[in-house]
Steps between C-alpha positions, in 0.01 A plus 500: 500500500156627556389821341343754724310780344522821689228749434600862527235760494627839398278795528527744224416870499150635541362203691503265207706188551660234295609150591850372440593131533857388558628138493763405749671162550584412858710202608323200650622430850488143628416483869697243696303338782654505844689179572310245706646400832652153500573478870365599836646485849458285807600513866595161649508427873527177699510399865769437610662548154529318167656503158254599226506311170308545176532275192807329646681830557582637843367856539659558842438462873216653696426773564513581129335828403392646164630196315430526123281208388342428158128573478243225543434205727828378653600224739765578761686246710616604846787277622646468850781249574329358812135588448455379143315662211175688455346575159294815451321622187446871443379715212746776414351822361660811356292743707586381852766334712390152607584374851584131526554363850535158661548353845766228468437367853325162533124518544391466864 
């Protein structure tokens, strides 16, 4: 514990003063930092539609909104049974919702 010295000035009669010093022990309080975010969110859309996969795990089918995703650079695989796969990389942040969108139709 830290010692804090409180100074108390007491005025005494007739304008003369004296100084009194008191010692007081106060508890030390440990501040706990706010927890850091470990995930962000993403909105996934595809034309006409697709399954969305990340790290070998299916997240769902589009449209998929406000999907929790770990922070950082991530690769997503959009899969359609007739139109194949598309891979998209996006950076997920804690302070915004990232939109990830693909067109599964063949290039013209």
